[in-house]
C-alpha positions as CSV (number, residue, x, y, z in Angstrom):
1,X,143.0,121.1,288.5
2,X,141.6,123.1,285.7
3,X,138.3,123.2,284.0
4,X,137.6,123.4,280.2
5,X,135.7,126.6,279.4
6,X,134.4,126.6,275.9
7,X,133.5,130.0,274.2
8,X,131.6,130.0,271.0
9,X,129.9,132.4,268.8
10,X,126.8,130.4,267.7
11,X,123.7,130.9,265.4
12,X,120.3,130.1,266.7
13,X,120.5,126.8,264.7
14,X,123.8,125.9,266.2
15,X,126.3,126.7,263.6
16,X,129.7,127.8,264.8
17,X,131.8,128.2,261.6
18,X,134.3,131.2,261.3
19,X,132.3,134.0,262.8
20,X,132.6,136.5,259.9
21,X,128.8,136.5,259.9
22,X,128.8,138.2,263.4
23,X,130.3,141.5,262.1
24,X,127.0,143.2,261.5
25,X,126.2,142.8,265.2
26,X,129.4,144.6,266.3
27,X,131.3,143.9,269.4
28,X,129.8,145.8,272.4
29,X,131.9,146.5,275.4
30,X,129.9,144.0,277.6
31,X,130.8,141.3,275.2
32,X,134.5,142.1,275.8
33,X,134.0,142.2,279.6
34,X,132.4,138.8,279.5
35,X,135.1,137.2,277.4
36,X,137.7,139.0,279.5
37,X,136.2,137.5,282.7
38,X,136.4,134.1,281.2
39,X,140.0,134.4,280.1
40,X,141.0,135.8,283.4
41,X,140.0,132.5,285.0
42,X,142.1,130.4,282.5
43,X,145.7,129.6,282.6
44,X,146.1,128.5,278.9
45,X,144.4,128.1,275.5
46,X,143.4,124.8,274.1
47,X,142.9,125.0,270.3
48,X,142.3,122.8,267.3
49,X,144.6,123.3,264.3
50,X,142.1,125.3,262.1
51,X,141.3,127.8,264.9
52,X,145.1,128.0,265.9
53,X,145.8,128.9,262.2
54,X,143.0,131.6,262.3
55,X,144.2,133.0,265.7
56,X,147.9,133.2,265.1
57,X,147.9,135.9,262.4
58,X,144.9,137.7,264.0
59,X,146.3,137.8,267.6
60,X,150.3,137.4,267.4
61,X,150.8,141.1,266.3
62,X,148.1,142.6,268.5
63,X,149.2,144.7,271.5
64,X,147.4,145.5,274.8
65,X,146.9,149.0,273.6
66,X,145.1,147.8,270.5
67,X,143.0,145.1,272.3
68,X,142.9,144.3,276.1
69,X,142.7,140.5,275.2
70,X,146.1,140.5,273.4
71,X,148.2,139.7,276.6
72,X,146.1,136.6,277.4
73,X,146.2,135.3,273.8
74,X,149.9,136.1,273.2
75,X,151.5,135.4,276.6
76,X,149.6,132.3,277.6
77,X,150.5,128.8,276.7
78,X,148.7,127.6,273.7
79,X,148.1,123.9,273.5
80,X,147.2,122.7,270.0
81,X,145.4,119.4,269.2
82,X,146.7,118.5,265.8
83,X,148.3,115.6,264.0
84,X,149.1,117.8,261.0
85,X,150.6,121.2,262.3
86,X,154.4,120.8,262.1
87,X,156.0,124.0,263.2
88,X,153.9,126.5,265.1
89,X,155.3,130.1,264.9
90,X,153.2,131.7,267.6
91,X,155.1,131.9,270.9
92,X,154.2,129.7,273.8
93,X,152.6,127.0,271.5
94,X,152.8,123.4,272.4
95,X,151.7,120.7,270.1
96,X,149.6,117.8,271.8
97,X,149.3,115.6,268.7
98,X,146.0,114.1,267.5
99,X,143.0,114.2,269.7
100,X,143.3,111.9,272.7
101,X,141.0,112.3,275.6
102,X,143.4,111.0,278.1
103,X,145.9,113.8,277.0
104,X,143.2,116.4,277.7
105,X,142.3,114.9,281.0
106,X,145.9,114.9,282.1
107,X,146.3,118.5,280.9
108,X,143.2,119.5,283.0
109,X,144.7,117.7,286.0
110,X,148.1,119.3,285.8
111,X,147.0,122.9,285.1
112,X,146.4,125.2,288.1
113,X,143.8,127.1,286.1
114,X,141.3,126.7,283.4
115,X,141.7,126.0,279.7
116,X,140.1,128.3,277.4
117,X,138.8,127.0,274.1
118,X,137.3,129.1,271.4
119,X,136.1,127.9,267.9
120,X,137.7,124.5,267.3
121,X,134.5,122.9,266.4
122,X,136.0,119.4,265.8
123,X,137.9,119.4,269.1
124,X,134.9,120.8,271.0
125,X,132.5,118.2,269.6
126,X,135.0,115.4,270.6
127,X,135.4,116.9,274.1
128,X,131.6,117.1,274.5
129,X,131.3,113.5,273.5
130,X,133.9,112.5,276.0
131,X,132.5,114.6,278.8
132,X,135.5,116.9,279.0
133,X,133.8,120.3,278.8
134,X,133.0,121.9,282.2
135,X,131.4,125.0,280.9
136,X,129.9,126.4,277.7
137,X,130.1,130.1,277.2
138,X,127.7,130.8,274.2
139,X,127.1,134.1,272.5
140,X,123.9,133.2,270.6
141,X,123.2,135.5,267.6
142,X,119.7,136.0,266.4
143,X,119.9,134.4,262.9
144,X,120.1,131.0,261.5
145,X,122.9,129.9,259.1
146,X,121.4,126.7,257.6
147,X,124.6,125.1,256.5
148,X,127.8,124.8,258.5
149,X,129.5,123.1,261.4
150,X,127.3,122.5,264.4
151,X,128.3,122.8,268.0
152,X,126.8,119.7,269.4
153,X,127.6,116.0,268.6
154,X,124.8,113.5,268.4
155,X,125.8,112.5,272.0
156,X,123.2,113.5,274.6
157,X,124.3,115.7,277.5
158,X,122.7,117.6,280.3
159,X,123.8,121.3,281.2
160,X,122.7,123.6,284.0
161,X,122.2,127.3,283.2
162,X,124.7,129.3,285.4
163,X,124.2,132.7,283.9
164,X,122.5,134.5,281.1
165,X,122.3,138.0,279.8
166,X,120.8,139.8,276.8
167,X,123.4,142.1,275.2
168,X,122.6,145.4,273.7
169,X,123.2,144.1,270.1
170,X,120.5,141.4,270.4
171,X,123.0,138.6,271.2
172,X,122.3,136.3,274.2
173,X,125.2,135.3,276.4
174,X,124.4,131.9,277.9
175,X,126.9,130.1,280.5
176,X,126.1,126.5,280.9
177,X,127.8,124.1,283.3
178,X,128.1,120.4,282.4
179,X,126.2,118.0,284.6
180,X,127.2,114.3,284.2
C-alpha cells in the first residue's frame, strides 16, 4: 500500500500558486536532495490537470544530465485527476477522470510505493478534506503573497512534525505526517 506524499512550495500566508515567485531564492542543492529523497520513496505521480499541463512541457524534454529528477518525472506513471483533459501526450500518463476519493483510496491500496503530488492545489485540498494525504513536504518561503490559492481547506486536521530544516536560502523545509 502506498502513501500520498504532497510536496508544495508555499508562502508564509499559505499561498501555493505557480511558484514563479520562488525564483529569487534559488534552488540550493539541499532542496534538490530533499525532493529527490521524497521522489525516491514514490512509485508514481498524482497530479491535477493544471499542474500536469505545467509539468509536461517543463519535464518531458529534460534529461538526467540536465536534471537528476528527470527520470522520475518522465519514467514514472503519472495519474491525472481531470474530467477535461482529453489526450495526454506525456508518456506513461493515465487519466483517472474527475476527483473521486474512492479512486484515490484504491490507487493507494494497489500501488507498492508512494504517490508523489506537487502543486495540484484543488486536488490537494480535496484530498486533505477526505483524509487522503499521509505526509506534507512543505518548503515555506519567507514572504507573504496576499492573494492566491491557499493550501489548506476549511476542514480541520492534525499533523505531526516529522522533520524540519532551515535551508541556506532562508526557506524552511517542514515534513508533517497526518494524524487522524
